[in-house]
C-alpha positions as CSV (number, residue, x, y, z in Angstrom):
1,M,0.0,0.0,0.0
2,T,1.5,3.4,-1.0
3,K,1.8,6.3,1.3
4,G,-0.8,8.2,-0.8
5,A,-3.3,5.4,-0.4
6,V,-2.8,5.3,3.4
7,M,-3.2,9.1,3.6
8,L,-6.4,8.8,1.5
9,I,-7.8,6.2,3.9
10,V,-7.0,8.4,6.9
11,L,-8.6,11.5,5.2
12,L,-11.7,9.6,4.2
13,M,-12.1,8.1,7.7
14,A,-11.7,11.6,9.3
15,L,-14.3,13.1,6.9
16,A,-16.7,10.2,7.5
17,A,-16.4,10.6,11.3
18,V,-17.0,14.4,11.1
19,S,-19.9,14.0,8.7
20,E,-21.7,11.8,11.3
21,A,-23.3,14.9,12.9
22,Q,-26.9,15.4,11.7
23,V,-29.4,18.3,11.8
24,Q,-31.9,17.0,14.4
25,H,-31.5,15.5,17.9
26,G,-32.7,12.0,18.5
27,P,-34.7,10.7,21.4
28,R,-33.2,10.4,24.9
29,R,-33.7,6.9,26.1
30,S,-31.9,4.4,28.3
31,V,-30.3,1.2,27.0
32,R,-30.1,-2.0,29.0
33,G,-26.8,-1.8,30.8
34,H,-26.5,1.9,30.1
35,H,-28.3,4.8,31.6
36,R,-29.5,8.3,30.8
37,A,-29.1,10.7,33.6
38,A,-32.3,12.3,35.1
39,D,-30.8,15.7,34.2
40,P,-31.5,16.3,30.4
41,D,-28.2,18.2,30.2
42,A,-26.2,15.3,31.6
43,P,-24.4,12.9,29.3
44,T,-25.7,9.5,28.3
45,H,-23.3,6.8,29.7
46,L,-22.6,3.7,27.6
47,H,-20.6,0.8,29.0
48,F,-19.4,-2.2,27.0
49,Y,-16.4,-4.4,26.1
50,F,-14.5,-4.3,22.8
51,H,-13.0,-7.6,21.6
52,D,-10.1,-7.1,19.2
53,T,-9.0,-10.5,17.8
54,V,-6.0,-10.5,15.4
55,S,-5.2,-14.2,15.7
56,G,-6.9,-17.4,14.5
57,K,-9.0,-18.3,11.5
58,S,-11.6,-15.6,12.0
59,P,-9.9,-12.4,13.2
60,S,-12.0,-9.3,13.8
61,A,-9.0,-7.1,12.9
62,V,-6.7,-7.5,10.0
63,R,-3.3,-5.8,9.3
64,L,-3.3,-3.9,6.0
65,A,0.3,-2.6,6.2
66,G,3.2,-3.8,8.3
67,P,5.4,-1.6,10.5
68,V,8.3,0.2,8.8
69,D,10.7,-1.7,11.0
70,P,9.4,-5.2,11.9
71,S,11.6,-5.3,15.0
72,S,10.2,-2.0,16.4
73,Q,8.2,-2.1,19.6
74,T,6.1,0.9,18.5
75,F,4.9,-0.8,15.3
76,F,5.2,2.6,13.6
77,G,3.6,2.5,10.1
78,M,1.3,-0.4,10.9
79,V,-2.3,0.0,9.6
80,S,-5.2,-2.4,10.7
81,V,-8.8,-2.4,9.9
82,M,-11.4,-3.8,12.4
83,D,-14.9,-5.0,12.8
84,D,-14.8,-5.9,16.5
85,P,-17.7,-7.1,18.5
86,L,-19.0,-5.0,21.4
87,T,-20.5,-6.9,24.3
88,E,-22.2,-6.2,27.7
89,G,-19.6,-8.1,29.7
90,P,-15.9,-9.0,29.3
91,E,-16.7,-12.6,28.1
92,A,-16.9,-12.9,24.3
93,E,-20.1,-14.9,24.8
94,S,-21.9,-12.2,26.7
95,A,-24.8,-10.3,25.0
96,A,-23.8,-8.4,21.9
97,V,-24.5,-4.6,21.9
98,G,-22.8,-3.6,18.7
99,R,-19.7,-3.5,16.5
100,A,-16.6,-1.2,16.5
101,Q,-15.8,-0.7,12.8
102,G,-12.9,1.3,11.5
103,L,-9.1,1.4,11.6
104,Y,-6.1,2.0,13.8
105,M,-2.6,2.8,12.8
106,A,0.6,3.1,14.7
107,T,1.6,6.8,14.4
108,D,4.1,7.2,17.3
109,Q,7.8,6.5,16.8
110,A,8.6,6.8,20.5
111,Q,6.0,4.6,22.1
112,L,3.1,2.3,21.1
113,G,0.4,4.9,20.1
114,F,-2.4,4.6,17.5
115,L,-4.6,7.0,15.6
116,Q,-8.0,5.3,16.0
117,A,-10.9,6.1,13.8
118,M,-14.0,4.0,14.4
119,N,-17.8,3.9,14.4
120,L,-19.4,2.3,17.4
121,V,-22.5,0.8,15.7
122,L,-25.1,-0.2,18.2
123,T,-27.2,-3.3,17.4
124,S,-29.5,-3.8,20.4
125,G,-31.7,-2.0,22.8
126,P,-33.4,1.4,22.2
127,Y,-30.2,2.7,20.5
128,N,-30.3,-0.1,17.9
129,G,-29.3,1.4,14.6
130,S,-27.6,4.4,16.0
131,S,-23.8,4.9,15.9
132,L,-21.1,7.1,17.5
133,A,-17.9,8.3,15.6
134,V,-14.7,8.2,17.6
135,L,-11.5,9.7,16.3
136,G,-8.4,10.1,18.5
137,R,-5.1,8.9,20.0
138,N,-5.1,5.5,21.7
139,C,-2.0,4.3,23.6
140,P,-3.0,0.7,24.4
141,L,-0.3,0.3,27.2
142,S,-1.6,3.2,29.2
143,D,-4.0,2.4,32.1
144,V,-6.8,4.7,30.8
145,R,-7.0,6.2,27.3
146,E,-9.4,9.0,26.4
147,M,-10.7,9.6,22.8
148,P,-13.2,12.2,21.6
149,V,-16.6,11.3,20.3
150,V,-16.9,13.6,17.2
151,G,-20.4,12.7,15.9
152,G,-23.1,10.2,15.6
153,T,-26.2,9.0,13.8
154,G,-29.8,8.1,14.8
155,A,-30.4,8.9,18.5
156,F,-26.8,10.3,18.6
157,R,-27.2,13.1,16.0
158,F,-25.0,16.0,17.0
159,A,-23.2,13.8,19.5
160,R,-20.2,15.0,21.3
161,G,-18.3,13.5,24.2
162,Y,-15.5,11.2,25.0
163,A,-14.7,7.5,25.4
164,Q,-12.5,6.1,28.1
165,A,-10.8,2.8,27.3
166,R,-9.2,0.4,29.8
167,T,-7.5,-2.8,28.8
168,H,-9.3,-5.7,30.5
169,W,-7.2,-8.5,29.0
170,L,-4.3,-8.6,26.6
171,D,-2.4,-11.5,25.1
172,F,1.1,-10.2,24.3
173,N,1.8,-13.4,22.2
174,T,-1.1,-13.0,19.8
175,G,-2.1,-9.3,20.2
176,D,-5.7,-10.3,21.0
177,A,-7.3,-7.9,23.6
178,T,-10.5,-7.2,25.4
179,V,-11.0,-3.5,26.3
180,E,-13.5,-2.0,28.6
181,Y,-15.2,1.2,27.3
182,D,-17.1,3.9,29.1
183,V,-18.5,6.4,26.7
184,Y,-20.1,9.7,27.8
185,V,-22.2,11.4,25.1
186,M,-24.1,14.7,24.9
187,H,-26.8,14.5,22.2
């Protein structure tokens, strides 16, 4: 993949994330396992687990471009695309709430740090069919990472907020991980 193609992908993902904001607000409802605060000006809180599987016969994330230096611990230059399941609990078999669809690329030469562009597509409960666009820096070895919510669709039109990610489980041999997400959204 050429540098131009990678840059085009990044630009298109950024434009898609920003264009998620719509003209009207959606309804304010609660989701099983999530809650809407009594105060209408308070954010909606979503809680779920993200399962990133890069190993095995059915990975949910696939590497499109390798790192510039395969021996680098930062993986600088790596680009991966994902369609990761989101579940209510940390177990892969727990109830599905959606999918995380997008890409992440290693953009830091000093430490493991990704630019992450993804849509959190909700597939159950009253927010079924709505999505949130997240675009930001994700350093997976940090205890807590914060990424901005830059838009949404359906009930999340005009969404803004942030997502906090905490690694629940990581297999250093395969790269597979389960990540806990707390997302706070104004909409």
